[in-house]
gemmi code that builds the backbone of each chain (N, CA, C; Angstrom):
import gemmi

chains = {
    "A": [
        ("MET", (221.129, 142.751, 63.312), (221.545, 141.344, 63.434), (222.265, 140.903, 62.166)),
        ("THR", (221.687, 141.272, 61.011), (222.297, 140.875, 59.743), (223.688, 141.483, 59.615)),
        ("MET", (223.810, 142.759, 60.094), (225.088, 143.433, 59.986), (226.135, 142.737, 60.855)),
        ("LEU", (225.696, 142.347, 62.046), (226.612, 141.656, 62.958), (227.014, 140.306, 62.374)),
        ("ASP", (226.019, 139.624, 61.764), (226.308, 138.342, 61.119), (227.386, 138.502, 60.061)),
        ("THR", (227.206, 139.557, 59.231), (228.166, 139.802, 58.161), (229.539, 140.104, 58.754)),
        ("ALA", (229.539, 140.877, 59.846), (230.806, 141.286, 60.430), (231.548, 140.103, 61.042)),
        ("LEU", (230.791, 139.199, 61.658), (231.451, 138.072, 62.327), (231.824, 136.961, 61.353)),
        ("GLY", (231.206, 136.983, 60.172), (231.589, 136.022, 59.155), (231.185, 134.594, 59.489)),
        ("LEU", (231.905, 133.664, 58.900), (231.566, 132.250, 59.005), (231.919, 131.664, 60.376)),
        ("SER", (232.805, 132.355, 61.111), (233.334, 131.760, 62.357), (232.249, 131.491, 63.390)),
        ("ALA", (231.249, 132.377, 63.464), (230.184, 132.187, 64.462), (229.407, 130.905, 64.180)),
        ("ASP", (229.066, 130.680, 62.882), (228.359, 129.447, 62.527), (229.256, 128.232, 62.706)),
        ("ALA", (230.552, 128.410, 62.404), (231.498, 127.299, 62.573), (231.552, 126.875, 64.027)),
        ("LEU", (231.547, 127.855, 64.925), (231.599, 127.567, 66.358), (230.367, 126.766, 66.784)),
        ("ARG", (229.207, 127.166, 66.267), (227.952, 126.474, 66.595), (227.983, 125.032, 66.093)),
        ("LEU", (228.461, 124.869, 64.857), (228.559, 123.527, 64.283), (229.505, 122.647, 65.088)),
        ("ARG", (230.649, 123.220, 65.479), (231.641, 122.449, 66.244), (231.068, 122.045, 67.596)),
        ("ALA", (230.283, 122.949, 68.214), (229.674, 122.621, 69.513), (228.671, 121.478, 69.342)),
        ("GLN", (227.908, 121.513, 68.236), (226.943, 120.435, 67.981), (227.657, 119.105, 67.785)),
        ("ARG", (228.754, 119.162, 67.013), (229.479, 117.916, 66.733), (230.105, 117.369, 68.015)),
        ("LEU", (230.548, 118.276, 68.885), (231.111, 117.873, 70.176), (230.099, 117.029, 70.949)),
        ("ASP", (228.833, 117.476, 70.947), (227.786, 116.746, 71.664), (227.515, 115.383, 71.028)),
        ("VAL", (227.526, 115.360, 69.689), (227.252, 114.085, 69.008), (228.329, 113.063, 69.355)),
        ("ILE", (229.596, 113.498, 69.315), (230.693, 112.570, 69.606), (230.696, 112.205, 71.088)),
        ("ALA", (230.354, 113.161, 71.962), (230.236, 112.846, 73.397), (229.181, 111.766, 73.601)),
        ("GLY", (228.089, 111.837, 72.826), (227.045, 110.805, 72.888), (227.563, 109.447, 72.463)),
        ("ASN", (228.409, 109.421, 71.435), (229.000, 108.147, 70.999), (229.874, 107.555, 72.096)),
        ("ILE", (230.697, 108.420, 72.713), (231.606, 107.930, 73.754), (230.790, 107.464, 74.966)),
        ("ALA", (229.711, 108.188, 75.271), (228.855, 107.795, 76.395), (228.238, 106.418, 76.163)),
        ("ASN", (227.954, 106.102, 74.891), (227.287, 104.842, 74.569), (228.256, 103.766, 74.086)),
        ("SER", (229.510, 103.856, 74.517), (230.513, 102.903, 74.025), (230.206, 101.474, 74.466)),
        ("SER", (229.389, 101.294, 75.517), (229.074, 99.908, 75.903), (227.568, 99.639, 75.909)),
        ("THR", (226.826, 100.367, 75.063), (225.392, 100.114, 74.932), (225.149, 99.155, 73.770)),
        ("PRO", (224.543, 97.994, 74.037), (224.308, 97.050, 72.935), (223.408, 97.653, 71.861)),
        ("GLY", (223.785, 97.459, 70.600), (222.950, 97.898, 69.493), (223.047, 99.368, 69.153)),
        ("TYR", (223.888, 100.131, 69.876), (223.993, 101.563, 69.578), (224.817, 101.770, 68.313)),
        ("LYS", (224.329, 102.645, 67.426), (225.056, 102.932, 66.187), (225.708, 104.309, 66.305)),
        ("ALA", (227.022, 104.344, 66.148), (227.762, 105.607, 66.258), (227.346, 106.561, 65.149)),
        ("ARG", (227.179, 107.851, 65.512), (226.742, 108.844, 64.532), (227.753, 109.970, 64.488)),
        ("ASP", (227.705, 110.730, 63.413), (228.603, 111.877, 63.303), (227.957, 112.951, 62.444)),
        ("LEU", (228.460, 114.157, 62.638), (227.955, 115.322, 61.923), (229.030, 115.743, 60.936)),
        ("ASP", (228.662, 115.929, 59.674), (229.647, 116.358, 58.676), (229.785, 117.876, 58.755)),
        ("ALA", (230.561, 118.323, 59.759), (230.673, 119.766, 59.995), (231.420, 120.462, 58.858)),
        ("ASP", (232.470, 119.811, 58.337), (233.249, 120.425, 57.244), (232.370, 120.626, 56.010)),
        ("GLY", (231.579, 119.583, 55.668), (230.691, 119.666, 54.513), (229.642, 120.751, 54.697)),
        ("ALA", (229.073, 120.818, 55.912), (228.045, 121.817, 56.198), (228.619, 123.230, 56.085)),
        ("LEU", (229.875, 123.382, 56.560), (230.513, 124.700, 56.477), (230.772, 125.107, 55.041)),
        ("ALA", (231.209, 124.125, 54.241), (231.476, 124.422, 52.829), (230.195, 124.850, 52.123)),
        ("ARG", (229.085, 124.140, 52.420), (227.798, 124.500, 51.809), (227.373, 125.895, 52.259)),
        ("LEU", (227.618, 126.173, 53.554), (227.233, 127.471, 54.099), (228.020, 128.598, 53.441)),
        ("GLN", (229.310, 128.321, 53.222), (230.160, 129.330, 52.593), (229.676, 129.626, 51.175)),
        ("ALA", (229.329, 128.547, 50.457), (228.823, 128.720, 49.097), (227.526, 129.525, 49.117)),
        ("ALA", (226.662, 129.216, 50.092), (225.377, 129.906, 50.191), (225.581, 131.379, 50.546)),
        ("ARG", (226.562, 131.638, 51.393), (226.846, 133.012, 51.795), (227.253, 133.866, 50.601)),
        ("SER", (228.123, 133.272, 49.755), (228.616, 134.051, 48.622), (227.497, 134.312, 47.622)),
        ("SER", (226.437, 133.454, 47.631), (225.328, 133.730, 46.723), (224.189, 134.467, 47.423)),
        ("GLY", (224.408, 134.832, 48.696), (223.455, 135.693, 49.384), (222.348, 134.999, 50.140)),
        ("PHE", (222.445, 133.668, 50.299), (221.407, 132.958, 51.043), (221.924, 132.459, 52.386)),
        ("GLY", (222.962, 133.078, 52.906), (223.632, 132.605, 54.114), (222.727, 132.494, 55.311)),
        ("ALA", (221.907, 133.528, 55.536), (221.054, 133.539, 56.730), (220.043, 132.399, 56.682)),
        ("MET", (219.527, 132.112, 55.453), (218.561, 131.021, 55.314), (219.204, 129.682, 55.613)),
        ("MET", (220.426, 129.496, 55.108), (221.138, 128.237, 55.310), (221.483, 128.025, 56.782)),
        ("ALA", (221.875, 129.111, 57.447), (222.374, 128.987, 58.820), (221.321, 128.402, 59.754)),
        ("ASP", (220.039, 128.656, 59.431), (218.974, 128.128, 60.284), (218.825, 126.616, 60.160)),
        ("GLN", (219.238, 126.088, 59.024), (219.035, 124.657, 58.793), (220.304, 123.860, 59.045)),
        ("LEU", (221.272, 124.480, 59.673), (222.555, 123.802, 59.857), (222.432, 122.610, 60.785)),
        ("GLY", (223.317, 121.639, 60.577), (223.481, 120.562, 61.544), (222.355, 119.551, 61.568)),
        ("GLY", (221.474, 119.544, 60.549), (220.392, 118.573, 60.548), (220.847, 117.188, 60.144)),
        ("GLY", (221.914, 117.123, 59.340), (222.287, 115.851, 58.725), (223.238, 115.003, 59.540)),
        ("LEU", (222.671, 114.125, 60.375), (223.519, 113.177, 61.109), (223.700, 111.934, 60.252)),
        ("GLN", (224.928, 111.415, 60.251), (225.169, 110.203, 59.484), (225.720, 109.118, 60.391)),
        ("TYR", (225.418, 107.873, 60.035), (225.944, 106.762, 60.827), (227.355, 106.432, 60.373)),
        ("ARG", (228.197, 106.131, 61.341), (229.577, 105.784, 61.035), (229.642, 104.323, 60.608)),
        ("ALA", (230.455, 104.058, 59.571), (230.655, 102.670, 59.152), (231.739, 102.066, 60.035)),
        ("ALA", (231.409, 100.955, 60.704), (232.362, 100.356, 61.639), (233.449, 99.604, 60.888)),
        ("LEU", (234.679, 99.704, 61.387), (235.784, 98.945, 60.786), (235.592, 97.457, 61.063)),
        ("VAL", (235.304, 97.152, 62.319), (235.050, 95.760, 62.717), (233.734, 95.745, 63.477)),
        ("PRO", (232.681, 95.165, 62.889), (231.396, 95.139, 63.615), (231.492, 94.255, 64.860)),
        ("SER", (230.954, 94.723, 65.972), (231.056, 93.920, 67.189), (229.814, 93.050, 67.336)),
        ("ILE", (229.897, 92.046, 68.185), (228.872, 91.000, 68.237), (227.552, 91.521, 68.819)),
        ("ASP", (227.618, 92.601, 69.642), (226.380, 93.118, 70.243), (225.744, 94.237, 69.412)),
        ("GLY", (226.267, 94.464, 68.197), (225.655, 95.455, 67.315), (226.068, 96.882, 67.590)),
        ("ASN", (227.000, 97.086, 68.522), (227.483, 98.432, 68.828), (228.579, 98.805, 67.827)),
        ("THR", (228.474, 99.998, 67.225), (229.470, 100.379, 66.225), (230.394, 101.505, 66.709)),
        ("VAL", (230.447, 101.729, 68.040), (231.349, 102.756, 68.555), (232.754, 102.177, 68.639)),
        ("GLU", (233.688, 102.808, 67.915), (235.086, 102.392, 68.025), (235.847, 103.495, 68.721)),
        ("MET", (236.364, 103.176, 69.901), (236.886, 104.222, 70.781), (237.994, 105.038, 70.127)),
        ("ALA", (238.909, 104.368, 69.395), (240.021, 105.101, 68.780), (239.493, 106.135, 67.784)),
        ("THR", (238.526, 105.716, 66.955), (237.937, 106.624, 65.968), (237.271, 107.804, 66.659)),
        ("GLU", (236.514, 107.505, 67.710), (235.780, 108.570, 68.401), (236.739, 109.548, 69.072)),
        ("GLN", (237.788, 109.000, 69.711), (238.751, 109.873, 70.382), (239.444, 110.787, 69.391)),
        ("ALA", (239.800, 110.221, 68.217), (240.457, 111.029, 67.196), (239.523, 112.131, 66.713)),
        ("ALA", (238.262, 111.756, 66.439), (237.285, 112.740, 65.960), (237.046, 113.819, 67.005)),
        ("PHE", (236.998, 113.397, 68.266), (236.750, 114.348, 69.360), (237.898, 115.347, 69.476)),
        ("ALA", (239.136, 114.819, 69.434), (240.314, 115.694, 69.540), (240.359, 116.672, 68.371)),
        ("GLU", (240.095, 116.152, 67.161), (240.112, 116.997, 65.964), (239.082, 118.119, 66.099)),
        ("ASN", (237.900, 117.725, 66.559), (236.820, 118.699, 66.686), (237.147, 119.768, 67.733)),
        ("ALA", (237.779, 119.346, 68.831), (238.137, 120.305, 69.880), (239.146, 121.323, 69.347)),
        ("VAL", (240.124, 120.845, 68.563), (241.130, 121.756, 67.994), (240.460, 122.742, 67.042)),
        ("LYS", (239.526, 122.222, 66.202), (238.863, 123.102, 65.241), (237.945, 124.104, 65.955)),
        ("TYR", (237.357, 123.671, 67.061), (236.549, 124.598, 67.866), (237.424, 125.741, 68.345)),
        ("ARG", (238.615, 125.381, 68.883), (239.547, 126.410, 69.361), (239.956, 127.347, 68.240)),
        ("ALA", (240.158, 126.780, 67.037), (240.555, 127.604, 65.892), (239.459, 128.611, 65.562)),
        ("SER", (238.213, 128.117, 65.490), (237.091, 129.016, 65.193), (236.988, 130.105, 66.244)),
        ("LEU", (237.222, 129.698, 67.504), (237.164, 130.653, 68.608), (238.233, 131.729, 68.436)),
        ("GLY", (239.416, 131.303, 68.001), (240.511, 132.253, 67.770), (240.174, 133.239, 66.670)),
        ("PHE", (239.631, 132.711, 65.544), (239.242, 133.594, 64.435), (238.182, 134.594, 64.890)),
        ("LEU", (237.214, 134.081, 65.640), (236.126, 134.934, 66.110), (236.666, 136.036, 67.017)),
        ("THR", (237.574, 135.652, 67.913), (238.169, 136.628, 68.828), (238.890, 137.731, 68.061)),
        ("SER", (239.672, 137.337, 67.037), (240.397, 138.388, 66.321), (239.449, 139.270, 65.526)),
        ("ARG", (238.344, 138.687, 65.024), (237.356, 139.517, 64.329), (236.733, 140.530, 65.284)),
        ("ILE", (236.391, 140.060, 66.494), (235.801, 140.964, 67.485), (236.785, 142.071, 67.836)),
        ("GLN", (238.040, 141.698, 67.981), (239.052, 142.704, 68.303), (239.176, 143.736, 67.181)),
        ("THR", (239.090, 143.239, 65.921), (239.150, 144.159, 64.789), (237.987, 145.141, 64.833)),
        ("ILE", (236.773, 144.607, 65.088), (235.584, 145.468, 65.141), (235.712, 146.482, 66.273)),
        ("MET", (236.180, 146.019, 67.455), (236.352, 146.924, 68.587), (237.327, 148.041, 68.250)),
        ("SER", (238.401, 147.635, 67.594), (239.410, 148.624, 67.224), (238.841, 149.652, 66.240)),
        ("ALA", (238.007, 149.156, 65.285), (237.382, 150.072, 64.317), (236.412, 151.022, 65.028)),
        ("LEU", (235.672, 150.474, 66.026), (234.701, 151.297, 66.764), (235.402, 152.403, 67.545)),
        ("LYS", (236.588, 152.067, 68.057), (237.314, 153.045, 68.861), (238.156, 153.974, 67.994)),
        ("GLY", (238.063, 153.825, 66.693), (238.824, 154.686, 65.794), (240.305, 154.383, 65.799)),
        ("GLY", (240.630, 153.110, 65.978), (242.017, 152.691, 65.866), (242.896, 153.042, 67.049)),
        ("GLU", (242.276, 153.326, 68.179), (243.079, 153.671, 69.362), (243.726, 152.440, 69.970)),
    ],
    "B": [
        ("MET", (223.939, 126.298, 70.622), (223.588, 125.020, 71.252), (222.142, 125.066, 71.760)),
        ("LYS", (221.376, 124.020, 71.523), (219.996, 124.075, 71.990), (219.908, 123.623, 73.452)),
        ("ALA", (218.749, 123.902, 74.047), (218.653, 123.770, 75.500), (218.404, 122.347, 75.977)),
        ("GLY", (218.523, 121.352, 75.098), (218.284, 119.972, 75.518), (219.408, 119.441, 76.391)),
        ("LEU", (220.033, 118.361, 75.937), (221.128, 117.775, 76.707), (222.411, 118.547, 76.451)),
        ("SER", (223.119, 118.911, 77.513), (224.426, 119.532, 77.319), (225.487, 118.441, 77.358)),
        ("THR", (226.693, 118.811, 76.959), (227.787, 117.831, 76.981), (227.970, 117.269, 78.387)),
        ("PHE", (227.729, 118.128, 79.387), (227.889, 117.690, 80.779), (226.816, 116.669, 81.164)),
        ("ASP", (225.593, 116.871, 80.655), (224.533, 115.879, 80.899), (224.915, 114.536, 80.293)),
        ("ILE", (225.371, 114.602, 79.030), (225.691, 113.371, 78.298), (226.764, 112.582, 79.032)),
        ("SER", (227.896, 113.259, 79.330), (229.005, 112.541, 79.963), (228.700, 112.209, 81.418)),
        ("GLY", (227.979, 113.092, 82.094), (227.641, 112.840, 83.495), (226.782, 111.600, 83.662)),
        ("ARG", (225.772, 111.471, 82.795), (224.907, 110.288, 82.868), (225.697, 109.026, 82.543)),
        ("ALA", (226.592, 109.142, 81.560), (227.391, 107.978, 81.184), (228.300, 107.561, 82.335)),
        ("MET", (228.856, 108.555, 83.048), (229.700, 108.234, 84.202), (228.874, 107.544, 85.285)),
        ("ALA", (227.660, 108.042, 85.511), (226.784, 107.418, 86.512), (226.478, 105.971, 86.127)),
        ("ALA", (226.211, 105.756, 84.819), (225.902, 104.401, 84.352), (227.100, 103.474, 84.553)),
        ("GLN", (228.294, 103.995, 84.261), (229.485, 103.151, 84.433), (229.721, 102.848, 85.914)),
        ("LEU", (229.346, 103.788, 86.792), (229.492, 103.533, 88.233), (228.516, 102.458, 88.703)),
        ("VAL", (227.301, 102.469, 88.143), (226.334, 101.403, 88.463), (226.933, 100.046, 88.090)),
        ("ARG", (227.560, 100.032, 86.898), (228.178, 98.796, 86.426), (229.328, 98.377, 87.354)),
        ("MET", (230.109, 99.377, 87.800), (231.231, 99.084, 88.694), (230.723, 98.528, 90.026)),
        ("ASN", (229.625, 99.083, 90.528), (229.026, 98.578, 91.767), (228.571, 97.136, 91.608)),
        ("ALA", (227.937, 96.848, 90.454), (227.465, 95.483, 90.196), (228.653, 94.525, 90.175)),
        ("ILE", (229.758, 94.947, 89.545), (230.951, 94.091, 89.472), (231.502, 93.852, 90.876)),
        ("ALA", (231.513, 94.922, 91.697), (232.020, 94.775, 93.067), (231.187, 93.767, 93.840)),
        ("SER", (229.855, 93.841, 93.698), (229.044, 92.891, 94.467), (229.152, 91.497, 93.880)),
        ("ASN", (229.352, 91.376, 92.559), (229.565, 90.044, 91.971), (230.838, 89.418, 92.512)),
        ("LEU", (231.927, 90.216, 92.540), (233.207, 89.683, 93.010), (233.137, 89.348, 94.501)),
        ("ALA", (232.401, 90.186, 95.257), (232.282, 89.929, 96.695), (231.548, 88.618, 96.941)),
        ("ASN", (230.626, 88.277, 96.040), (229.825, 87.076, 96.227), (230.355, 85.869, 95.458)),
        ("ALA", (231.504, 86.031, 94.785), (232.063, 84.894, 94.046), (232.457, 83.813, 95.039)),
        ("GLY", (232.095, 82.589, 94.740), (232.497, 81.481, 95.607), (231.587, 81.231, 96.786)),
        ("THR", (230.512, 82.025, 96.918), (229.597, 81.747, 98.031), (228.760, 80.508, 97.719)),
        ("ILE", (228.352, 79.846, 98.779), (227.644, 78.565, 98.667), (226.239, 78.748, 99.233)),
        ("SER", (225.263, 78.086, 98.590), (223.897, 78.171, 99.092), (223.293, 76.769, 99.204)),
        ("ALA", (222.297, 76.645, 100.099), (221.664, 75.338, 100.293), (220.667, 75.023, 99.192)),
        ("THR", (220.103, 76.096, 98.550), (219.101, 75.868, 97.507), (219.536, 76.541, 96.210)),
        ("GLU", (218.954, 76.096, 95.106), (219.291, 76.698, 93.823), (218.770, 78.136, 93.761)),
        ("GLN", (217.569, 78.353, 94.350), (216.981, 79.699, 94.339), (217.803, 80.662, 95.180)),
        ("GLY", (218.384, 80.148, 96.265), (219.130, 81.009, 97.176), (220.522, 81.344, 96.689)),
        ("ALA", (221.015, 80.625, 95.666), (222.385, 80.857, 95.201), (222.497, 82.205, 94.505)),
        ("TYR", (223.666, 82.836, 94.640), (223.883, 84.157, 94.033), (224.071, 84.020, 92.530)),
        ("ARG", (223.422, 84.901, 91.796), (223.605, 84.965, 90.338), (224.136, 86.333, 89.985)),
        ("ALA", (225.102, 86.385, 89.057), (225.806, 87.640, 88.741), (224.831, 88.736, 88.307)),
        ("LEU", (225.027, 89.936, 88.853), (224.219, 91.105, 88.490), (224.839, 91.776, 87.273)),
        ("LYS", (224.024, 92.087, 86.261), (224.541, 92.809, 85.088), (223.592, 93.959, 84.755)),
        ("PRO", (224.118, 95.184, 84.652), (223.255, 96.276, 84.209), (223.022, 96.176, 82.704)),
        ("VAL", (221.800, 96.502, 82.273), (221.503, 96.534, 80.838), (221.421, 97.998, 80.421)),
        ("PHE", (222.350, 98.429, 79.568), (222.375, 99.819, 79.114), (221.458, 100.014, 77.920)),
        ("SER", (220.859, 101.203, 77.842), (220.129, 101.536, 76.623), (220.386, 102.995, 76.293)),
        ("ALA", (220.434, 103.297, 74.994), (220.708, 104.666, 74.573), (219.444, 105.496, 74.725)),
        ("ARG", (219.609, 106.768, 75.149), (218.469, 107.670, 75.180), (218.766, 108.857, 74.284)),
        ("PHE", (217.869, 109.091, 73.333), (218.113, 110.128, 72.341), (217.325, 111.381, 72.665)),
        ("ASP", (217.964, 112.509, 72.364), (217.281, 113.792, 72.480), (217.748, 114.637, 71.301)),
        ("GLY", (217.043, 114.509, 70.188), (217.486, 115.173, 68.970), (218.808, 114.591, 68.506)),
        ("ALA", (219.788, 115.475, 68.308), (221.082, 115.010, 67.836), (221.903, 114.388, 68.958)),
        ("ALA", (221.539, 114.695, 70.202), (222.329, 114.204, 71.326), (221.847, 112.834, 71.774)),
        ("ALA", (222.754, 112.060, 72.322), (222.399, 110.737, 72.838), (223.149, 110.503, 74.128)),
        ("THR", (222.435, 110.050, 75.138), (223.120, 109.661, 76.362), (222.680, 108.251, 76.730)),
        ("VAL", (223.086, 107.781, 77.880), (222.869, 106.368, 78.186), (222.075, 106.236, 79.480)),
        ("ASP", (221.190, 105.254, 79.503), (220.389, 104.950, 80.680), (220.669, 103.508, 81.112)),
        ("VAL", (220.496, 103.231, 82.401), (220.517, 101.835, 82.840), (219.063, 101.377, 82.805)),
        ("ALA", (218.731, 100.543, 81.800), (217.341, 100.135, 81.611), (216.882, 99.230, 82.758)),
        ("ARG", (217.705, 98.255, 83.137), (217.353, 97.366, 84.256), (218.600, 96.630, 84.703)),
        ("MET", (218.493, 95.949, 85.840), (219.576, 95.093, 86.304), (219.136, 93.652, 86.062)),
        ("ALA", (219.975, 92.905, 85.371), (219.625, 91.510, 85.071), (220.429, 90.566, 85.957)),
        ("ARG", (219.813, 89.442, 86.295), (220.515, 88.375, 87.010), (220.908, 87.337, 85.978)),
        ("THR", (222.182, 87.005, 85.904), (222.623, 86.107, 84.831), (223.328, 84.879, 85.402)),
        ("GLY", (223.468, 83.886, 84.541), (224.207, 82.680, 84.902), (223.338, 81.653, 85.628)),
        ("THR", (223.813, 80.420, 85.641), (223.108, 79.370, 86.380), (224.048, 78.853, 87.468)),
        ("PRO", (223.560, 78.775, 88.730), (224.399, 78.294, 89.828), (224.860, 76.862, 89.571)),
        ("GLU", (226.067, 76.583, 89.987), (226.641, 75.256, 89.749), (226.296, 74.323, 90.910)),
        ("LYS", (225.742, 73.135, 90.573), (225.373, 72.158, 91.595), (226.606, 71.301, 91.896)),
        ("LYS", (226.998, 71.277, 93.157), (228.216, 70.535, 93.507), (227.911, 69.486, 94.573)),
        ("LEU", (228.594, 68.350, 94.475), (228.437, 67.307, 95.487), (229.462, 67.551, 96.595)),
        ("ASP", (228.967, 67.876, 97.779), (229.862, 68.152, 98.912), (229.130, 67.766, 100.207)),
        ("PRO", (229.037, 66.459, 100.491), (228.203, 65.982, 101.610), (228.665, 66.528, 102.956)),
        ("ASN", (229.944, 66.888, 103.083), (230.444, 67.355, 104.375), (230.143, 68.826, 104.632)),
        ("HIS", (229.653, 69.535, 103.595), (229.367, 70.967, 103.768), (228.161, 71.132, 104.693)),
        ("PRO", (228.230, 72.075, 105.654), (227.095, 72.244, 106.581), (225.787, 72.619, 105.883)),
        ("LEU", (225.867, 73.181, 104.698), (224.643, 73.587, 104.000), (224.131, 72.513, 103.039)),
        ("ALA", (224.786, 71.374, 102.974), (224.408, 70.344, 101.997), (222.987, 69.844, 102.250)),
        ("ASP", (222.241, 69.587, 101.145), (220.866, 69.110, 101.297), (220.868, 67.585, 101.517)),
        ("ALA", (219.675, 66.955, 101.463), (219.537, 65.535, 101.791), (220.391, 64.658, 100.882)),
        ("THR", (220.580, 65.082, 99.591), (221.379, 64.283, 98.661), (222.856, 64.648, 98.722)),
        ("GLY", (223.228, 65.581, 99.600), (224.637, 65.964, 99.747), (225.107, 67.013, 98.762)),
        ("HIS", (224.156, 67.769, 98.154), (224.529, 68.777, 97.155), (224.446, 70.193, 97.723)),
        ("VAL", (225.312, 71.083, 97.190), (225.214, 72.528, 97.469), (225.248, 73.263, 96.126)),
        ("TRP", (224.865, 74.539, 96.131), (224.896, 75.344, 94.906), (225.905, 76.477, 95.048)),
        ("ALA", (226.813, 76.567, 94.102), (227.833, 77.620, 94.145), (227.364, 78.821, 93.332)),
        ("ALA", (227.777, 80.029, 93.752), (227.343, 81.264, 93.088), (227.733, 81.271, 91.606)),
        ("ALA", (226.829, 81.815, 90.744), (227.087, 81.883, 89.303), (227.856, 83.159, 88.983)),
        ("VAL", (229.141, 83.176, 89.346), (229.993, 84.337, 89.058), (231.293, 83.824, 88.456)),
        ("ASP", (231.695, 84.434, 87.328), (232.980, 84.105, 86.728), (233.954, 85.242, 87.068)),
        ("PRO", (234.845, 85.021, 88.052), (235.711, 86.122, 88.497), (236.574, 86.697, 87.377)),
        ("ASN", (237.032, 85.860, 86.437), (237.870, 86.377, 85.342), (237.099, 87.358, 84.478)),
        ("GLN", (235.863, 86.966, 84.152), (235.024, 87.837, 83.329), (234.759, 89.155, 84.051)),
        ("GLU", (234.539, 89.068, 85.359), (234.266, 90.281, 86.136), (235.478, 91.212, 86.144)),
        ("MET", (236.682, 90.630, 86.264), (237.891, 91.456, 86.275), (238.061, 92.193, 84.947)),
        ("VAL", (237.816, 91.464, 83.831), (237.924, 92.093, 82.503), (236.922, 93.232, 82.385)),
        ("GLU", (235.694, 92.974, 82.863), (234.662, 94.010, 82.785), (235.004, 95.208, 83.652)),
        ("MET", (235.700, 94.933, 84.767), (236.088, 96.020, 85.657), (237.061, 96.968, 84.950)),
        ("VAL", (238.033, 96.390, 84.245), (238.994, 97.222, 83.505), (238.270, 98.026, 82.428)),
        ("GLU", (237.350, 97.348, 81.703), (236.615, 98.018, 80.635), (235.789, 99.178, 81.201)),
        ("THR", (235.155, 98.938, 82.347), (234.340, 99.970, 82.981), (235.184, 101.175, 83.377)),
        ("ALA", (236.371, 100.888, 83.959), (237.250, 101.983, 84.373), (237.693, 102.811, 83.171)),
        ("ARG", (237.982, 102.132, 82.050), (238.408, 102.848, 80.836), (237.276, 103.719, 80.299)),
        ("ALA", (236.060, 103.152, 80.267), (234.908, 103.896, 79.750), (234.644, 105.127, 80.619)),
        ("TYR", (234.781, 104.941, 81.937), (234.585, 106.058, 82.871), (235.607, 107.158, 82.583)),
        ("ALA", (236.881, 106.743, 82.442), (237.944, 107.726, 82.195), (237.719, 108.477, 80.887)),
        ("ASN", (237.216, 107.770, 79.854), (236.926, 108.435, 78.579), (235.897, 109.539, 78.761)),
        ("ASN", (234.875, 109.258, 79.560), (233.827, 110.255, 79.775), (234.340, 111.439, 80.582)),
        ("VAL", (235.236, 111.168, 81.539), (235.844, 112.256, 82.302), (236.638, 113.163, 81.367)),
        ("GLU", (237.352, 112.524, 80.421), (238.166, 113.285, 79.465), (237.281, 114.187, 78.601)),
        ("VAL", (236.155, 113.611, 78.125), (235.202, 114.389, 77.324), (234.731, 115.606, 78.123)),
        ("MET", (234.402, 115.350, 79.387), (233.866, 116.427, 80.208), (234.904, 117.516, 80.455)),
        ("SER", (236.142, 117.125, 80.707), (237.143, 118.156, 81.000), (237.499, 118.935, 79.738)),
        ("THR", (237.481, 118.265, 78.570), (237.711, 119.003, 77.323), (236.580, 120.006, 77.083)),
        ("ALA", (235.339, 119.548, 77.258), (234.183, 120.432, 77.047), (234.226, 121.612, 78.015)),
        ("ARG", (234.654, 121.329, 79.243), (234.754, 122.381, 80.248), (235.791, 123.436, 79.815)),
        ("GLY", (236.952, 122.948, 79.352), (237.996, 123.865, 78.886), (237.507, 124.741, 77.749)),
        ("LEU", (236.816, 124.096, 76.764), (236.325, 124.852, 75.604), (235.300, 125.893, 76.040)),
        ("MET", (234.429, 125.514, 76.980), (233.401, 126.456, 77.426), (234.016, 127.641, 78.149)),
        ("LEU", (235.020, 127.379, 78.980), (235.671, 128.478, 79.701), (236.358, 129.426, 78.721)),
        ("GLU", (236.967, 128.841, 77.662), (237.593, 129.696, 76.648), (236.546, 130.518, 75.931)),
        ("THR", (235.366, 129.894, 75.677), (234.301, 130.612, 74.975), (233.792, 131.779, 75.817)),
        ("LEU", (233.809, 131.587, 77.140), (233.354, 132.665, 78.010), (234.248, 133.896, 77.897)),
        ("ARG", (235.515, 133.638, 77.591), (236.466, 134.753, 77.506), (236.557, 135.318, 76.094)),
        ("ILE", (235.552, 135.030, 75.258), (235.629, 135.418, 73.853), (235.769, 136.942, 73.712)),
        ("GLY", (236.616, 137.325, 72.754), (236.775, 138.754, 72.465), (237.806, 139.442, 73.330)),
        ("LYS", (238.409, 138.687, 74.266), (239.382, 139.334, 75.157), (240.812, 139.044, 74.712)),
    ],
}
model = gemmi.Model(1)
for chain_id, residues in chains.items():
    chain = gemmi.Chain(chain_id)
    for i, (resn, *xyz) in enumerate(residues, 1):
        res = gemmi.Residue()
        res.name, res.seqid = resn, gemmi.SeqId(i, " ")
        for name, pos in zip(("N", "CA", "C"), xyz):
            atom = gemmi.Atom()
            atom.name, atom.element = name, gemmi.Element(name[0])
            atom.pos, atom.b_iso = gemmi.Position(*pos), 0.0
            res.add_atom(atom)
        chain.add_residue(res)
    model.add_chain(chain)
structure = gemmi.Structure()
structure.add_model(model)
structure.setup_entities()
């Protein structure tokens, strides 16, 4: 497992983080008309940077288990009268950005898998 | 991804909630302008009350209850067949303009959730083809 983790690199954890963030933002969009709901977000970029730092110092596997714990509340540009802080434009932008980054991680992961397959087959 | 709420659960429930709201708006608009002989019998606008439901990092939406809102308007109309002894009737407590605005908002919220679901579906299908 550790060997596979090393071989797949950061992309596998990035994919997991992006999937988690997708759910968090989907929850915000779902609650766009719930009174008193506070929009939340996951700092996936920050978590990835910390994970990368931990990996280079050899604690990557330990860090990966604790990923995605830190949800933060979004600061609303204009607070609404019912206490809901979901701003649709912000959420849509975050959602689109996250979807693109998910696709990117997926692409990196795919090429890594292809590289490993090619190495296993002896470059055929 | 953990086995709790999936993106499809989150958006699916939200779509269901928005449909409940759309149904309430339809019945409010259908009953706008109706007249009743008593204050108790007069129609009062139906409003769903949404509440967030959390499951770890995920959050979806529930319809907590349906509320009856507004106060029926007492009108003097002695010639109306439903008029009481003092010649008054009660008109339904529905503001058609407000309902129309809410209808547009509901349709937009529904469409947003559909978009979330179709994006998540696309990403999942791509993930299934990983390594190819």
